[in-house]
N, CA and C atoms as a LAMMPS dump frame, in Angstrom:
ITEM: TIMESTEP
0
ITEM: NUMBER OF ATOMS
276
ITEM: BOX BOUNDS ff ff ff
-5.0000000000000000e+02 5.0000000000000000e+02
-5.0000000000000000e+02 5.0000000000000000e+02
-5.0000000000000000e+02 5.0000000000000000e+02
ITEM: ATOMS id mol type element x y z
1 1 1 N 256.032 193.073 295.096
2 1 2 C 256.904 193.154 294.954
3 1 3 C 257.67 194.732 295.069
4 2 1 N 258.982 194.647 295.349
5 2 2 C 259.646 196.016 295.494
6 2 3 C 259.937 196.568 294.119
7 3 1 N 260.05 197.886 294.276
8 3 2 C 260.538 198.517 292.973
9 3 3 C 261.773 197.738 292.228
10 4 1 N 262.939 197.682 292.925
11 4 2 C 263.947 196.922 292.282
12 4 3 C 263.938 195.732 291.847
13 5 1 N 263.102 194.928 292.612
14 5 2 C 262.817 193.519 292.101
15 5 3 C 261.984 193.629 290.47
16 6 1 N 260.956 194.597 290.75
17 6 2 C 260.56 194.529 289.307
18 6 3 C 261.307 194.742 288.3
19 7 1 N 262.144 195.91 288.273
20 7 2 C 263.481 195.965 287.816
21 7 3 C 263.853 195.478 287.072
22 8 1 N 264.402 194.437 288.034
23 8 2 C 265.225 193.361 287.776
24 8 3 C 264.535 192.448 286.915
25 9 1 N 263.445 191.898 287.18
26 9 2 C 262.48 191.072 286.495
27 9 3 C 262.532 191.277 284.756
28 10 1 N 262.396 192.839 284.795
29 10 2 C 262.074 193.157 283.454
30 10 3 C 263.254 193.519 282.666
31 11 1 N 264.446 193.504 283.35
32 11 2 C 265.966 193.503 282.77
33 11 3 C 266.413 192.123 282.502
34 12 1 N 266.108 191.259 283.407
35 12 2 C 266.064 189.973 283.219
36 12 3 C 265.273 189.441 281.885
37 13 1 N 263.717 189.397 281.708
38 13 2 C 263.039 189.198 280.671
39 13 3 C 263.536 189.608 279.245
40 14 1 N 263.666 190.943 278.937
41 14 2 C 264.212 191.692 278.082
42 14 3 C 265.643 190.398 277.395
43 15 1 N 266.464 190.32 278.601
44 15 2 C 267.909 189.808 278.261
45 15 3 C 267.488 188.347 277.44
46 16 1 N 266.753 187.558 278.21
47 16 2 C 266.383 186.462 277.627
48 16 3 C 265.456 186.474 276.171
49 17 1 N 264.619 187.405 276.358
50 17 2 C 263.732 187.394 275.044
51 17 3 C 264.695 187.964 273.552
52 18 1 N 265.825 188.326 273.792
53 18 2 C 267.022 188.559 272.901
54 18 3 C 267.49 187.383 272.778
55 19 1 N 267.668 186.555 273.443
56 19 2 C 268.316 185.137 273.296
57 19 3 C 267.854 184.326 272.541
58 20 1 N 266.44 184.357 272.2
59 20 2 C 265.299 183.421 271.4
60 20 3 C 265.08 184.373 269.931
61 21 1 N 266.208 185.113 269.371
62 21 2 C 265.444 186.094 268.445
63 21 3 C 265.675 184.693 267.411
64 22 1 N 264.781 184.825 266
65 22 2 C 264.59 183.83 265.128
66 22 3 C 264.622 184.652 263.81
67 23 1 N 265.916 184.707 263.236
68 23 2 C 265.81 185.279 262.152
69 23 3 C 266.543 184.407 260.852
70 24 1 N 266.043 184.149 259.86
71 24 2 C 266.228 183.095 258.802
72 24 3 C 266.732 183.948 257.563
73 25 1 N 267.886 183.377 257.045
74 25 2 C 268.441 184.161 256.087
75 25 3 C 268.593 182.993 254.672
76 26 1 N 268.221 183.681 253.53
77 26 2 C 268.352 182.841 252.419
78 26 3 C 269.464 183.096 251.481
79 27 1 N 269.728 181.875 251.393
80 27 2 C 270.454 181.757 250.125
81 27 3 C 270.469 180.974 248.842
82 28 1 N 270.621 181.233 247.666
83 28 2 C 270.451 180.509 246.305
84 28 3 C 271.268 180.343 245.741
85 29 1 N 271.694 178.68 245.405
86 29 2 C 272.602 178.336 244.53
87 29 3 C 271.916 178.024 242.877
88 30 1 N 272.224 178.887 242.042
89 30 2 C 271.736 178.647 240.965
90 30 3 C 272.118 177.221 240.155
91 31 1 N 273.412 176.709 240.512
92 31 2 C 273.829 175.766 239.839
93 31 3 C 274.061 174.678 241.407
94 32 1 N 273.402 173.758 241.45
95 32 2 C 273.484 173.121 242.646
96 32 3 C 274.679 171.971 242.671
97 33 1 N 275.435 172.152 241.75
98 33 2 C 276.737 171.481 241.771
99 33 3 C 278.164 172.15 241.605
100 34 1 N 277.782 173.702 242.062
101 34 2 C 278.71 174.85 242.144
102 34 3 C 278.017 175.513 243.786
103 35 1 N 278.29 174.815 244.679
104 35 2 C 277.668 175.848 245.538
105 35 3 C 279.112 176.795 246.463
106 36 1 N 279.817 176.982 245.745
107 36 2 C 280.748 178.143 245.941
108 36 3 C 279.795 179.605 245.272
109 37 1 N 279.043 179.331 244.315
110 37 2 C 278.473 180.624 243.689
111 37 3 C 276.947 180.666 244.166
112 38 1 N 276.766 182.17 245.058
113 38 2 C 275.406 181.644 245.782
114 38 3 C 275.009 183.176 246.015
115 39 1 N 273.65 183.404 245.999
116 39 2 C 273.147 184.78 245.894
117 39 3 C 272.46 184.692 247.419
118 40 1 N 272.591 185.73 248.32
119 40 2 C 271.908 186.187 249.529
120 40 3 C 270.693 186.619 248.993
121 41 1 N 269.501 186.403 249.393
122 41 2 C 267.735 186.66 249.129
123 41 3 C 267.501 187.515 250.199
124 42 1 N 268.025 187.734 251.652
125 42 2 C 267.785 188.569 252.229
126 42 3 C 267.172 187.85 253.743
127 43 1 N 266.687 188.372 254.581
128 43 2 C 266.204 188.047 255.888
129 43 3 C 264.786 187.814 255.848
130 44 1 N 264.506 186.864 256.67
131 44 2 C 262.853 186.43 256.929
132 44 3 C 262.688 186.253 258.436
133 45 1 N 261.624 186.455 258.646
134 45 2 C 261.183 186.167 260.469
135 45 3 C 260.98 184.67 260.455
136 46 1 N 260.391 183.891 259.166
137 46 2 C 260.346 182.612 259.524
138 46 3 C 260.904 181.668 258.497
139 47 1 N 261.22 180.337 258.86
140 47 2 C 261.733 179.613 257.63
141 47 3 C 260.687 179.415 256.566
142 48 1 N 259.506 179.293 256.66
143 48 2 C 258.275 179.169 255.608
144 48 3 C 258.618 180.511 254.815
145 49 1 N 258.486 181.678 255.423
146 49 2 C 259.092 183.004 254.411
147 49 3 C 260.213 182.533 253.618
148 50 1 N 261.298 182.05 254.358
149 50 2 C 262.664 182.224 253.728
150 50 3 C 262.622 180.781 252.205
151 51 1 N 261.891 179.876 252.986
152 51 2 C 261.643 179.058 251.94
153 51 3 C 260.971 179.571 250.497
154 52 1 N 259.603 180.135 250.794
155 52 2 C 259.034 180.583 249.8
156 52 3 C 259.767 181.573 248.838
157 53 1 N 260.258 182.425 249.185
158 53 2 C 261.162 183.514 248.651
159 53 3 C 262.452 182.619 247.757
160 54 1 N 263.031 181.344 248.809
161 54 2 C 264.077 180.877 247.96
162 54 3 C 263.29 180.249 246.471
163 55 1 N 262.262 179.683 246.849
164 55 2 C 262.061 179.14 245.456
165 55 3 C 261.453 179.804 244.345
166 56 1 N 260.862 181.134 244.902
167 56 2 C 260.638 182.007 243.977
168 56 3 C 261.884 182.813 243.18
169 57 1 N 262.973 182.898 244.125
170 57 2 C 264.135 183.238 243.385
171 57 3 C 264.603 182.675 242.408
172 58 1 N 264.648 181.34 242.633
173 58 2 C 265.357 179.719 241.661
174 58 3 C 264.097 179.583 240.552
175 59 1 N 263.084 179.751 240.544
176 59 2 C 262.135 179.891 239.657
177 59 3 C 262.381 181.261 238.57
178 60 1 N 262.93 182.327 239.002
179 60 2 C 263.359 183.508 238.489
180 60 3 C 264.69 183.278 237.539
181 61 1 N 265.783 182.788 237.973
182 61 2 C 266.889 182.627 237.622
183 61 3 C 267.372 181.099 237.153
184 62 1 N 266.792 180.47 237.487
185 62 2 C 267.023 178.889 236.585
186 62 3 C 265.907 178.178 237.349
187 63 1 N 265.535 176.822 236.838
188 63 2 C 264.662 175.912 237.446
189 63 3 C 265.096 175.3 238.776
190 64 1 N 264.148 175.301 239.646
191 64 2 C 264.335 174.537 240.714
192 64 3 C 265.111 173.485 240.947
193 65 1 N 264.92 172.531 239.933
194 65 2 C 265.757 171.212 239.585
195 65 3 C 267.177 171.519 239.303
196 66 1 N 267.428 172.675 238.743
197 66 2 C 268.993 173.177 238.276
198 66 3 C 269.705 173.676 239.303
199 67 1 N 268.812 174.245 240.284
200 67 2 C 269.71 175.076 241.491
201 67 3 C 269.45 174.07 242.575
202 68 1 N 269.91 175.007 243.604
203 68 2 C 269.454 174.836 245.309
204 68 3 C 269.459 175.867 246.052
205 69 1 N 268.596 175.654 247.137
206 69 2 C 268.824 176.589 248.335
207 69 3 C 268.777 176.501 249.45
208 70 1 N 269.249 177.243 250.724
209 70 2 C 269.203 176.746 251.865
210 70 3 C 268.694 177.967 252.735
211 71 1 N 268.226 177.979 253.838
212 71 2 C 267.967 178.98 255.181
213 71 3 C 268.884 178.922 256.02
214 72 1 N 269.495 179.69 256.794
215 72 2 C 270.058 179.79 257.812
216 72 3 C 269.372 180.443 259.004
217 73 1 N 269.521 180.089 260.09
218 73 2 C 268.742 180.65 261.344
219 73 3 C 270.117 181.63 262.186
220 74 1 N 269.806 182.791 262.292
221 74 2 C 270.937 183.672 263.161
222 74 3 C 272.035 183.218 262.398
223 75 1 N 272.182 183.881 261.137
224 75 2 C 273.728 183.878 260.768
225 75 3 C 274.587 185.069 260.78
226 76 1 N 275.497 185.411 261.065
227 76 2 C 276.691 185.679 261.555
228 76 3 C 277.825 185.754 260.553
229 77 1 N 278.441 186.71 259.883
230 77 2 C 279.631 186.506 259.355
231 77 3 C 281.048 186.674 260.415
232 78 1 N 281.9 185.696 260.103
233 78 2 C 282.775 186.012 261.186
234 78 3 C 284.106 186.558 260.435
235 79 1 N 285.072 186.906 261.235
236 79 2 C 286.2 187.636 260.706
237 79 3 C 287.014 186.598 260.139
238 80 1 N 288.004 187.02 259.345
239 80 2 C 289.129 186.011 258.387
240 80 3 C 288.247 184.842 257.916
241 81 1 N 286.929 184.954 257.564
242 81 2 C 286.562 183.709 256.779
243 81 3 C 285.895 184.249 255.337
244 82 1 N 286.352 185.474 254.439
245 82 2 C 285.806 186.02 253.445
246 82 3 C 284.702 186.024 252.855
247 83 1 N 283.942 186.755 254.071
248 83 2 C 282.459 186.584 253.841
249 83 3 C 281.472 185.428 254.182
250 84 1 N 282.168 184.612 254.433
251 84 2 C 281.511 183.232 254.773
252 84 3 C 280.644 183.376 255.996
253 85 1 N 279.305 183.293 256.092
254 85 2 C 278.31 183.232 257.148
255 85 3 C 278.048 181.656 257.914
256 86 1 N 278.146 181.91 259.07
257 86 2 C 278.118 180.848 259.995
258 86 3 C 276.797 180.907 260.352
259 87 1 N 275.933 180.059 260.787
260 87 2 C 274.803 180.209 261.017
261 87 3 C 274.598 178.774 262.143
262 88 1 N 273.588 179.214 263.081
263 88 2 C 273.081 178.142 264.208
264 88 3 C 272.359 177.026 263.682
265 89 1 N 272.091 176.804 262.374
266 89 2 C 271.679 175.715 261.903
267 89 3 C 270.658 175.923 260.421
268 90 1 N 271.094 174.947 259.381
269 90 2 C 270.072 175.198 258.266
270 90 3 C 269.404 174.295 257.439
271 91 1 N 268.215 175.02 256.718
272 91 2 C 267.198 173.983 256.698
273 91 3 C 267.063 174.185 255.108
274 92 1 N 266.35 173.279 254.53
275 92 2 C 265.937 173.529 252.871
276 92 3 C 264.39 173.638 253.067
């Protein structure tokens, strides 16, 4: 391979790897009947880590049966949405 082709391959590989970023953000709802009240519990590298932290947080602030949680994949804030985050997908 010529040197400029190696550089191109490396640049493309780095660009594509950034597209597959996986960051899960945890949200806990102390009262499952009031989803407007939530606590952001942080970011995690996997869904399993997020779930475990969310359940642990729920146990500390209320019972799991009284509250709820969700984990969002690659969430980002959008302007004009008063702090609401939009995620690629959410899981429980």
